[in-house]
C-alpha positions as CSV (number, residue, x, y, z in Angstrom):
1,M,-0.4,0.2,0.3
2,L,1.0,3.7,-0.8
3,T,3.5,5.3,2.3
4,V,3.1,8.9,3.3
5,T,5.9,10.8,4.3
6,K,6.0,13.4,6.8
7,A,6.5,15.6,4.5
8,A,3.7,14.5,2.1
9,A,1.2,14.5,5.0
10,T,2.5,18.5,5.9
11,L,1.6,19.6,2.3
12,I,-2.2,17.5,2.4
13,R,-2.8,19.2,5.7
14,S,-1.5,22.8,4.8
15,L,-3.6,22.7,1.7
16,A,-6.8,20.9,2.8
17,E,-6.5,23.4,5.9
18,K,-6.4,26.5,3.0
19,A,-9.4,25.1,1.1
20,G,-11.5,24.9,4.1
21,P,-12.5,23.0,7.1
22,P,-13.2,19.4,6.4
23,S,-13.4,17.1,9.5
24,R,-10.3,15.3,8.4
25,P,-7.7,16.2,5.3
26,G,-7.5,14.0,2.7
27,L,-6.2,13.6,-0.6
28,R,-7.7,12.1,-3.3
29,I,-5.8,9.8,-6.0
30,V,-7.4,8.6,-9.2
31,V,-6.6,7.2,-12.4
32,D,-7.6,10.2,-15.3
33,P,-8.9,7.4,-17.9
34,L,-8.4,9.8,-20.4
35,H,-4.5,10.3,-20.6
36,N,-4.2,7.1,-18.1
37,S,-2.1,9.2,-15.8
38,L,-2.8,9.9,-12.1
39,S,-4.7,12.9,-10.7
40,M,-5.2,14.4,-7.4
41,S,-7.2,16.5,-5.7
42,L,-8.3,17.2,-1.9
43,A,-11.1,15.6,-0.9
44,A,-13.7,15.5,2.6
45,C,-14.1,11.5,2.2
46,A,-13.6,8.6,0.7
47,A,-15.8,7.7,-2.3
48,P,-17.5,4.0,-2.2
49,G,-14.6,1.3,-3.0
50,E,-11.7,3.6,-2.1
51,K,-8.7,2.6,-0.5
52,V,-7.4,4.7,2.9
53,V,-4.1,5.1,3.2
54,T,-4.2,7.4,7.0
55,S,-0.8,9.2,8.1
56,G,-1.1,10.6,11.2
57,D,-3.9,13.1,10.6
58,I,-4.4,13.2,7.3
59,Q,-6.0,10.7,4.9
60,V,-5.3,9.9,1.7
61,F,-8.1,8.2,-1.1
62,L,-7.3,6.2,-3.7
63,S,-9.3,4.5,-6.4
64,S,-9.1,0.8,-7.0
65,D,-6.6,1.6,-10.3
66,A,-4.9,4.2,-8.2
67,A,-4.5,1.5,-5.1
68,Q,-2.7,-0.9,-7.8
69,R,-0.5,1.2,-9.2
70,L,0.7,2.5,-6.2
71,T,1.0,-0.7,-4.0
72,T,5.0,-0.1,-3.4
73,R,5.2,3.4,-4.1
74,T,5.9,6.5,-1.5
75,L,4.1,9.6,-1.9
76,H,6.7,12.4,-1.0
77,A,6.6,16.5,-0.7
78,D,9.1,19.3,-1.9
79,T,8.2,22.6,-0.3
80,S,11.2,24.4,-1.2
81,G,11.0,27.8,-1.7
82,T,7.7,29.4,-2.8
83,R,6.6,26.5,-4.9
84,S,5.5,23.2,-3.1
85,S,5.4,19.7,-5.1
86,F,4.2,16.0,-4.5
87,F,6.3,13.3,-6.1
88,L,6.0,9.5,-5.9
89,A,8.9,7.3,-5.5
90,S,10.0,3.4,-5.5
């Protein structure tokens, strides 16, 4: 299952706080069917059938396709300078 680093959890929390107060910050990762690529968005709760990865007080919601792709991956974040980004590593 996907692993989430502390830096990634901190970035998810920060983005969720700026967007509004859901009960628990969450990031949804799905496979975009048009481009066959991963897509991320903020979410307040898991959709039916999604896998939930918890790291501290944040959650990552994975569609079944995304969960299969990310089984052995780690979600990292880089927050250097004025720009923040997520990236995946093996």
